C-alpha positions in Angstrom: 49.2 -61.8 -78.2 47.9 -58.7 -76.1 50.3 -56.4 -75.1 50.5 -53.9 -71.8 51.3 -50.5 -72.6 52.6 -48.7 -69.6 52.4 -45.1 -71.0 48.7 -45.3 -71.6 47.7 -47.7 -68.8 45.9 -49.7 -71.2 46.0 -53.3 -73.0 46.5 -53.6 -76.8 44.8 -56.6 -78.5 45.3 -57.6 -82.2 42.2 -56.6 -84.3 41.4 -57.2 -88.1 41.0 -53.9 -90.0 41.1 -53.3 -93.7 42.0 -56.9 -94.1 45.0 -56.9 -91.8 45.8 -57.3 -88.1 46.5 -54.4 -86.1 46.9 -53.6 -82.5 44.0 -51.5 -80.8 44.0 -50.2 -77.2 41.6 -51.4 -75.0 42.0 -49.0 -71.7 41.3 -50.1 -68.3 39.7 -48.0 -65.4 42.8 -46.9 -63.7 40.9 -44.2 -61.6 41.2 -45.1 -58.1 38.3 -44.2 -55.6 40.3 -41.6 -53.9 41.1 -39.9 -57.2 37.6 -40.1 -58.2 36.4 -38.3 -54.9 39.0 -35.8 -55.3 37.7 -34.8 -58.8 34.1 -34.9 -57.3 35.3 -32.2 -54.8 37.1 -30.2 -57.3 34.0 -30.0 -59.4 31.9 -29.2 -56.2 34.1 -26.4 -55.3 34.0 -24.9 -58.7 30.3 -25.2 -58.9 29.9 -23.3 -55.4 32.5 -20.8 -56.4 30.8 -19.8 -59.6 27.2 -19.9 -58.8 27.0 -16.7 -56.6 28.5 -14.5 -59.3 26.3 -15.9 -61.9 23.1 -15.3 -59.5 24.3 -11.8 -59.0 24.8 -10.9 -62.6 21.3 -12.4 -63.2 20.0 -10.3 -60.3 21.2 -7.0 -61.4 20.2 -7.7 -65.0 16.6 -7.9 -63.8 17.0 -4.9 -61.6 18.4 -2.7 -64.4 16.5 -4.3 -67.2 13.1 -3.8 -65.6 13.9 -0.5 -63.8 12.4 -2.2 -60.7 8.6 -1.1 -62.3 5.9 -2.7 -60.5 4.1 -3.4 -63.8 6.8 -5.1 -65.2 5.6 -8.8 -65.4 8.8 -10.6 -66.6 10.6 -8.8 -63.7 8.3 -10.7 -61.0 8.9 -13.7 -63.0 12.6 -13.6 -62.9 12.8 -12.7 -59.2 10.3 -15.8 -58.8 12.5 -18.0 -60.3 15.6 -17.1 -58.7 14.2 -17.1 -55.5 13.2 -20.6 -56.0 16.5 -21.2 -57.4 18.1 -20.0 -54.3 15.8 -21.8 -51.7 14.7 -25.0 -53.6 16.5 -26.0 -56.4 20.3 -25.0 -56.1 20.4 -26.8 -52.2 18.7 -30.0 -54.0 21.4 -29.9 -56.9 24.2 -29.5 -54.6 23.2 -32.2 -52.3 22.1 -34.7 -55.0 26.0 -34.2 -56.3 27.0 -35.6 -53.0 28.4 -32.3 -51.7 27.0 -33.3 -48.1 30.0 -36.2 -47.9 32.6 -33.1 -48.3 31.0 -30.2 -46.3 28.8 -31.6 -43.5 30.0 -34.0 -40.6 28.9 -37.7 -40.8 26.0 -37.3 -38.3 24.5 -34.5 -40.3 24.4 -35.6 -43.8 20.7 -35.6 -44.4 18.6 -33.7 -46.9 16.8 -31.8 -44.0 19.8 -30.6 -42.4 21.7 -29.6 -45.7 18.4 -27.7 -46.7 17.9 -25.8 -43.4 20.5 -25.9 -40.5 23.4 -25.7 -42.9 21.9 -22.4 -44.0 21.1 -21.0 -40.7 17.2 -21.8 -41.2 15.0 -23.9 -38.9 14.1 -27.5 -39.6 10.5 -28.7 -39.0 11.6 -32.2 -38.2 14.0 -31.1 -35.8 11.9 -28.4 -34.4 8.7 -31.0 -33.8 11.1 -33.8 -32.9 10.9 -35.6 -29.4 13.9 -34.7 -27.4 14.0 -35.5 -23.6 10.4 -36.6 -23.6 9.0 -33.5 -25.2 8.7 -31.4 -28.5 12.2 -30.2 -28.9 11.1 -26.7 -29.3 9.9 -26.8 -25.7 13.4 -27.5 -24.8 14.2 -23.8 -25.9 10.9 -22.4 -24.9 12.8 -19.7 -22.5 14.3 -18.3 -25.9 11.4 -18.6 -28.0 9.2 -16.8 -25.5 11.6 -13.9 -25.3 11.6 -13.9 -29.3 7.9 -14.1 -29.4 7.8 -11.3 -27.0 10.0 -8.9 -28.7 8.1 -9.7 -32.1 4.6 -8.9 -30.3 6.1 -5.8 -29.1 7.3 -4.5 -32.7 3.6 -5.8 -33.8 2.2 -3.3 -31.1 4.2 -0.7 -32.1 3.2 -0.9 -35.8 -0.3 -1.1 -34.8 0.0 2.1 -32.9 1.9 3.9 -35.9 -1.0 2.9 -38.1 -3.8 3.6 -35.4 -6.3 5.0 -38.5 -6.3 1.5 -40.1 -7.1 -0.2 -36.8 -9.4 2.0 -36.2 -11.1 1.5 -39.6 -10.9 -2.3 -39.2 -12.6 -2.2 -35.7 -15.5 0.2 -37.1 -16.1 -2.5 -39.9 -16.0 -5.5 -37.5 -17.9 -3.8 -34.4 -19.9 -1.0 -35.8 -18.2 1.6 -34.4 -14.7 2.4 -33.0 -12.9 3.4 -30.1 -9.5 2.9 -28.0 -11.0 -0.1 -26.0 -12.3 -1.8 -29.4 -8.9 -0.8 -30.9 -7.1 -2.5 -28.2 -9.1 -5.6 -28.3 -8.4 -5.9 -32.1 -4.8 -5.3 -31.4 -4.8 -8.2 -28.9 -6.4 -10.6 -31.5 -4.3 -9.5 -34.2 -1.2 -10.2 -32.1 -2.6 -13.6 -30.8 -3.3 -15.0 -34.0 0.2 -13.7 -35.5 1.8 -15.6 -32.4 0.0 -18.9 -33.2 1.2 -18.6 -36.9 4.7 -17.7 -35.7 5.0 -20.4 -33.3 3.6 -23.5 -35.3 4.3 -22.3 -39.0 7.0 -19.9 -39.2 9.5 -20.6 -36.5 9.7 -24.2 -37.4 11.1 -23.1 -41.0 13.1 -20.0 -40.0 14.4 -20.6 -36.3 17.5 -22.8 -36.1 17.2 -23.9 -32.4 20.6 -25.5 -31.4 22.7 -22.2 -31.8 19.8 -19.6 -31.2 20.7 -19.2 -27.5 24.5 -18.2 -28.5 23.3 -16.0 -31.3 20.9 -14.0 -29.2 23.4 -13.5 -26.2 26.7 -13.4 -28.1 26.6 -12.5 -31.6 23.6 -10.1 -31.7 24.8 -7.6 -29.1 28.3 -7.9 -30.4 27.2 -6.7 -34.1 24.7 -4.1 -32.8 27.5 -2.5 -30.9 29.8 -2.5 -33.8 26.9 -1.2 -35.9 26.0 1.6 -33.5 29.8 2.5 -33.1 30.3 2.6 -36.9 27.2 4.6 -37.5 28.2 7.2 -34.6 31.8 7.8 -36.1 30.5 8.2 -39.7 27.6 10.6 -38.6 30.2 12.6 -36.5 32.4 12.8 -39.5 29.4 13.9 -41.8 28.3 16.6 -39.3 31.8 17.9 -38.6 32.2 18.3 -42.4 28.5 19.0 -43.5 28.9 22.4 -45.1 31.5 21.6 -47.4 30.4 17.9 -48.2 27.1 18.9 -49.0 28.4 21.4 -51.8 31.1 19.3 -53.1 29.0 16.1 -53.5 26.2 17.9 -55.1 22.4 16.8 -55.3 20.6 14.1 -56.8 23.8 12.1 -57.6 24.6 8.8 -56.6 26.9 9.9 -54.1 25.0 13.0 -52.9 24.2 13.2 -49.0 20.4 13.9 -48.6 18.8 16.3 -45.7 18.8 16.5 -42.9 22.2 16.6 -41.4 23.1 13.9 -38.7 22.5 15.9 -35.6 18.8 17.0 -36.8 18.2 13.6 -37.7 19.2 12.3 -34.2 17.0 15.1 -32.7 14.0 14.1 -34.7 14.4 10.1 -34.0 11.5 9.0 -32.3 10.9 5.3 -30.4 7.9 4.5 -32.3 9.3 5.5 -35.8 12.5 3.6 -35.3 10.7 0.4 -33.8 8.2 0.3 -36.7 11.0 0.8 -39.3 12.7 -2.0 -37.5 9.9 -4.3 -37.9 9.5 -4.2 -41.6 13.4 -3.9 -42.2 13.8 -7.3 -40.2 11.3 -9.0 -42.6 13.1 -7.6 -45.8 16.6 -8.2 -44.0 15.8 -11.9 -43.5 14.9 -12.2 -46.8 18.0 -10.5 -48.0 20.2 -12.7 -45.7 19.0 -15.8 -47.1 20.5 -14.8 -50.3 23.6 -12.8 -48.8 24.6 -15.3 -46.1 22.7 -18.6 -46.8 23.9 -18.6 -50.5 26.5 -16.3 -51.5 28.8 -16.5 -48.3 27.9 -20.3 -47.8 28.8 -21.2 -51.3 32.0 -19.0 -51.4 33.3 -20.6 -48.0 32.7 -24.1 -49.5 34.3 -23.0 -53.0 37.3 -21.4 -51.5 37.9 -24.1 -48.8 38.3 -21.2 -46.1 39.6 -23.8 -43.7 42.9 -24.0 -45.3 44.2 -20.5 -44.4 43.2 -17.1 -42.9 43.7 -15.7 -46.4 41.1 -17.8 -47.9 38.9 -17.0 -45.1 39.2 -13.2 -45.4 39.0 -13.5 -49.2 35.8 -15.2 -48.7 34.5 -12.4 -46.6 35.6 -9.8 -49.1 34.0 -11.3 -52.1 30.7 -12.0 -49.9 30.6 -8.1 -48.9 31.6 -7.1 -52.5 28.4 -9.1 -53.8 26.3 -7.8 -51.1 27.4 -4.1 -51.9 26.8 -4.6 -55.6 23.1 -5.1 -55.1 22.9 -1.8 -53.9 24.9 -0.3 -56.9 25.1 2.8 -57.9 24.0 4.5 -54.5 27.8 4.7 -53.3 27.1 5.2 -49.7 24.5 2.6 -49.4 26.9 0.1 -51.1 29.8 1.1 -48.8 27.5 0.6 -45.8 26.2 -2.9 -46.8 29.8 -3.8 -47.7 31.2 -2.9 -44.2 28.0 -4.8 -42.5 28.4 -7.5 -44.9 32.0 -8.1 -43.9 31.1 -8.2 -40.2 28.2 -10.4 -40.8 29.7 -13.1 -42.9 32.4 -13.8 -40.3 30.0 -14.4 -37.5 27.5 -16.2 -39.7 30.0 -18.8 -40.6 31.1 -19.5 -37.2 27.4 -19.9 -35.8 24.7 -19.7 -38.6 21.5 -18.5 -37.5 19.3 -16.5 -39.9 16.8 -15.4 -37.2 19.6 -13.6 -35.4 21.1 -12.1 -38.4 17.6 -11.1 -39.8 16.8 -9.3 -36.8 20.3 -7.7 -36.4 20.0 -6.5 -40.4 16.6 -5.0 -39.6 18.0 -3.1 -36.4 21.3 -1.6 -38.3 19.5 -0.8 -41.4 16.8 1.1 -39.3 19.5 3.1 -37.4 21.5 3.6 -40.6 18.5 5.1 -42.5 17.3 7.0 -39.5 20.6 8.7 -38.3 22.9 8.6 -41.4 22.1 11.2 -44.3 22.4 8.5 -47.2 19.6 7.7 -49.5 18.0 4.1 -49.3 17.6 3.4 -53.0 18.9 0.7 -55.3 19.0 0.2 -59.2 18.0 2.6 -61.6 17.5 6.5 -60.5 14.3 7.5 -59.2 12.9 4.1 -58.0 11.2 3.4 -54.6 13.4 2.7 -51.5 14.5 -0.8 -51.0 17.7 -0.6 -49.4 
């Protein structure tokens, strides 16, 4: 006769074995749907918690193993794979594991939202959808127009900065060069850039629904905090410049670089700052996709930050530490990126918009580089500036 075993939760039935009948267990599935869901959630949190640390190890191994040498082929292959993993493969794996059920509200549990808006990016489907009888991006036309005007202004400053190149291209195209032709070429370049931005770039990289709040609330606050920290730090460096310069030495990861802060402020020009902001906005956007879109987002899910303020603070600290470690062994740059990372991660999780944080990253990095006497280099010594 079959017997129920309450200890194992299974049923034992008689089976012939070695010429005799013995009882063998036939286990029943006693896992409830709720328990299965809890196990899946636990696995998802562990995956989200571990992934950022594995990625940072692989990135640092690539940086230090290659020495950031431009002719190192395997470095580009490694960085390319990591970029594809962060932007394409990893989000897909997380989504196919059913994480949308755990980390997104029911109305947003789509692959498009998971890939784009959940990480602060734009969604082409949302950008070109029909809302209120018109394409959705037209409902945010005032904000988009202001963004394009800002980017056009930065492009124009860059063209002024590289006037010789513009003059050369104008000469090649028109047979001779002059300010009217250079200006016309600049207008053509900016117009083409606007078309590409409006119809190809912004659909992928501008999240529409929270962009107005990010521009009017987050960007001014983050810029103010950055300038305040830069001014305080610059003042401390200036007041203690003589002994700091001697005590910290030269050509060390913790050394300061000439000129001193007061001279940097005197040498700061409008064009040089805006030109640097333009380049750093692009570079900063790329960093923020990794830092905020992956590290911060995954850690927040892994730590279940909604449970307590301690978990939320721990998430910000770990995110800042990961971001700072990318700039090791440069002590001052690691410290600066850690502080900025702590500020950015807090606001990003409240209102994730990559365009806002990319532009703010560019501005903060430009002010830091122009006003503070710290080197903007990462990785092994004597490499090109990438900070």
